N, C-alpha and C positions, 0 to 999 in steps of 0.2 A: 315670372310676371305676376303681379298682384292686381286683381281685378275687383272693382266694386260694381255690383250689378243690381240695378233697380227694377222691380216689378210693379206694375200698375194694379195688380189684383192679388188678393191673399189666397185665392182658391187654386184649383188645378185644372184650368182650361188649357187650350192648345199652346199659347205663348208661354205659360208657366211651366208646362211639361217640357218645353224646349229649353227653358232655363235650367231645369233639373238635369236634363240630359247633357247640356253644355257644361255645367259645373262638374258632373261626373267625368266627362271626357277630358276636360282641361286639367282636373286634378290628377287624373291618371297619367298625364304627361308632365306632371311636376309643377303645375301652376296653381296659384292660390286664388280662390274665389270667396268673396264675402258678399252676401245678399242684403238688400233692403226691401222691405215690404210695407204696405200701408197699414196692415193689421196682422195679428197672429191667427193663422188658420191652417188649412191643409198644406199650403205651399211651404210655410215655415217648418212644419213637421217633416215634410219630405226632404227638404234641404238639410235639416239637422241630421236626419238619418244618413244622408250622403256625406256628412262631415263638414258641412258648410256653416259658418257662423252667420247669424241673421240678426239684423237690427230693424227696428220699427220706426218709421217716420210718417206722420199724418199729412201726406200731400194730396192734392186734388187733381182731377183730370182737367185738361184744357180743351177737351172735346166733349160733345154731347150729341144726342139724337134730335135735338130741337134747334133748327137753324135760326129761329127767331127768339132765342132765349133772351129774357129781360137783361138790360144792361146792369142793373143792380146785382143780379145773380152772377153775372160774369165777373164783376168787380169783387164780389165776396169770395169767389174762387181764386181770383188773382191775389187777394190779400192772404188767403190761406197758403197759396204756393210761395209767396214771398217769405212767410214764416218758415215754411218747410225748407226753402232754399238755404236759409241761415243755419238750420239744424244740420242739413246735409253738408254744408260747408265745414262745420265743426267736425263732422264725421270724416269727411275727406282728409282734413288736416290731421286727424287722429290716426286714421288707417294708412295714409300716404300711399294710395294705390298708384300703379303705373298708368292706369286708365280707368275711366268710368263708362259703364254701358247702361243705356236706358233701353229697356226691353220692349218698348212700344212707342207709337207716336201719340198715345193718349196722355202722357205726362211730360212735363218740361222742367221740373225743379232740379233734377240732376244735371241737366245741361247748363243751367245758370250757375249752379254751385261749382261745376267743373271749370267754367270760364273764370269765375272769381278766384279759384284755387290754382289756375293755370295748369290744369291737368288735362291730358288728352281725353276726348269724349267721342264715343261711338253711339249713334242712334241705331237701334235694331228694330226695324219696322215689320210687323207681322200682319198688318191690317190693310185692307182697301178701305178708303174713306168715301164720303159722299154717297150718292144714290147707287153707285156702282157696287159698293160693298155693304157695310153695316149701317148706313145712314149716319155716319159720324161727321159732325161739322165742328170746325174750330171756333172757339169762343171769340177770337179776334180776327176772323176771316182766313180763308184758305191761303191766299197769296202771301200775306204778311207772315203767317205762322210757318209756312214752308220755307220762306226765305230765312226766317230765324233758325229753323232747323239746319239749314245749310251753313249759316254763319257759326252756329254753336257746335258743329261736329267736324271731326277730322276725317271720319269715314262714316258712311251710312250703309248698313247691312239690310238687305231685303230678302224675303224668303221665296221670291218667285220673280220671273220676268214680268208678270202682270203687275206686281207692285212697283217694279222698276219703271215700267212705262208710265205709271200714274205720277211718279215723282220727277220724271226726267225734264219737265219744263222748268223746274226750280233748282234741281240739283245737277251739277256738272257730271258727265258720265264717268270721269276718273275718280269720283268720290263714291259712286254707287257700286256695291258688290253684291252679287246674288249668291246666297249660301242656302242650300236645301237642308232641311232639318233631318235629324237622324231617325226619329220615330221608333222608339223601342216598343216591342210588343211582348208581354210576358207569356210564358207557356200557358195554354188553356188546360187547367188541371181538372175542371169539372165541366166537360162539354154537355150541352143541353141534349137530352135524348129526343129524337124525333119520333113522334107517334103517328105520323102520316107520311104519305109519299108525295105530297104537294111540292111543286117547284117553289122554293122559298126565296123571296126578295127581302132585303133589309136596307133601311136608310137610317143612319146614325147622325144625330145633330138636333139642336134645339128646334122645336116646332115653332117656326116663325115664318112670316111671309117671304123673307129673303131666302129661305131655304127651299121654298116651293115644293113642299111635300105633296101639294095638290096634284102636281104632274104625275107623281108615282101612283096616287089613287086613281086618277083618270086613266092612266095607262093600264092599270090593273083591271079596270072595268071593261076596257076594250078587249083585253085578253080573255076575260070571263065570257064575253059575248061570243067568242070563238070556241067556248067549251074547253079552254086550256086550264089545267088544274094548278093554279098559281095563287100564292098568298103573299102578304106583305107585312113586315114588322117595322113600325116606326119607333125608334129608340131616342129618347131625349126629353129634357125638361120642356114643358109646354108654355107658350104664350097663351093665356086663357082664351082670348077671343079666337085666335087662329086654331087652337086645339078644338074648340067647339065647331068652328067652320069645317075642319077636316072630318070630324065625326059625322056632321050633317051631310057633307059631300059623299062620304062612303055609303051612308044610308040611302041618299037620293039616287046614287048610281047602282044600288043593289049589291054592293060588295062589302057591307059592314061586317059580315061574319068571316070574311077573308082578311080583314085588317086587324092587326094586334097593336095596341098602343102600350109601349113599355116605358116606365118612368126612367128619368135620368139615372145613370149609374156610372161610377168611375171604372167599372169593369164590364164593358159591352162585348168583350172578346168571345165569350162563350156563345152569345147569340149570333155573332158574326160567323163563328166557326160552324154553327149548325145551319147556316144559310147556303144557298147556291150562288147567288149574285148579289153584290152590293151596289146600291144606287147613290148617286150624288147629283141632286137636282138644283143645287144652289145657283143663284144668279151671279154670284161673285165671290168665290173662295179665293182668299189671298194665296193660300197654299193647298190645304186640303189634307189635314192630318188623318182624318178617318178614312180617306181614300187609300193612303199608304198602309194604315193598320189592316184594312181588308186585304190588300195585296199581300202583305207579309203573312197573312193567314191563308194564303193560297186561293183567294177569291178574285175573279175578274170583276172589274168595276165598269158600270155604264154611267157615264157622267155627262153633264151639260157642257157644251163646247163654250166655256167662258172661264175667265180668271185663271187661277193656277191649275184648275182641273185639267185644262187642255194641254198643260205641260207634262202632266204625270201619266195620262192615258195615251198610249200609242195606239191609235185607232185600228182595231182589227187584230192587234197583237197581244196586249195585256188587258184589253177591255174594248169598249165601244164609246164613241162620242156621239151625242145626239144634239139636235138644235135646241137651244135654250127655250123653255116654255112650250115645246112642241110634244105633247103627250103621245100623238100618233107616231112620231119618229121614235120616241122612247119605247113604246109598245112593240114596234117593229124590231128594234134591237134586242129586246128581251125575248121575243119569239124566236129569233135566230138561235140563241143559246138554249132555249127550251127544246128546240127540235134537233139540236146537234150536241149531244153530251160529250162527244170526243173533243169538239172545239171548246166546249166549256172547260173541260179538264186541262187541255193544253194551254188555254189562256190563263187559267189559274196558276199553273206551274210557271209560266213565263212571268206573270206578275210577281210571284213570290221570289223567283231567282233574281229578277231585275231590281226589285226593291231592296232585297237583302244585300246585294252587291253594291248598289249605288248609295243607299241611304242608311249609313251605319255610323256608330259612335266614333270610330277611328277617323273616317273621312270628315265628319262634321267638326270634330275638335281641331283637326289639322287645318281645315279651311278657315275656321274662326281665328286660330292663332296667326295665320298669314294676314288676315284683315286687321287684327289688333296690332300686329307689328307695323303694318303700313300706317296705321293711325298714329302710333307712337313716333315713327320716323317723320311723318308729315308734321306733327306738332313740333318736334325738335327743329325741323327745318324752318318752320314759320317763326319760331322764337329766335333762331339764329339770324334770319333775314331781318327781323324787327330790330334786334340788337345792333346789327350792322348798319341799318339805316339811321338809328339814333346816334351811333358813334360817328357817322360821317356828317 
């Protein structure tokens, strides 16, 4: 199987790491993957190291964070995507793949190029949109765009049931397939040495309002009032305003010396390995890669009961779920593990065993192959039906 796979970002965030893992798993099974990126950066280098050929095409997103974006701005992006679709069409004809995969709902050029080339197309959706997720809004409206996604796809892969539910009003159920990511975690070669005996919490993810790190700081303050020896590390790139808000909140609640802000790093694993419990406070994770990374490092996760997080945490077994935006509930769940280290260790072991058994490269690649073959078969059946109707 020859696969042409399009990424919306040139960096190495969650969806891009999934692409790298998928390419490695598929190639190990004898399939060929060629990638397309909007610019050369970390993703292109990582793919090249995995033996994947990479092309660069300058396409634009068809989503943004401003629902009221000016019409002229939307039209400018549309013109850019029309030019990109033509370039992609030439690339498709050159490569002659068995199918094209668009790695996100944020771009559409590959879908249009696939339709023009009469090649099967799979949309792989890693995101929640609208206010439920990352405040992503379609340039030309939600309903029209999602109906187009349906028309321009032979199958649509989603990374959680939370994403499937968000799409089910526009996409028929037989076209939606849930495939959980593999999430590879490298060995921790240089673990951080702990210099204190504090119970250490960690939250990995961009510091932004949608991630709700404020809940973690507020919960920490409630635990500090009970004289519990707890600290918190917040790892991730900062949204400037929200970063300042979190620092002020920690100071106002009297826990500033207990909160450590760690800049974004592509290797947060050492910090996670040195912690006791990982937190996931986000209001709407589509999947939750960092949740699985923590589990694979043997850490129980306490996460908000929302989005994909609620599918990964089996409450009371490999972690705890708490009510979204309820810092009191979060603090109570942390306190349980603080006071019961045997439960802490058993939850960590169960999290590690489950995640390694369930979310691995072999299973991930096999699931994707099944979906891709369904897409190819569906496309062939549609072409045969169309030819038959024209012949009659």
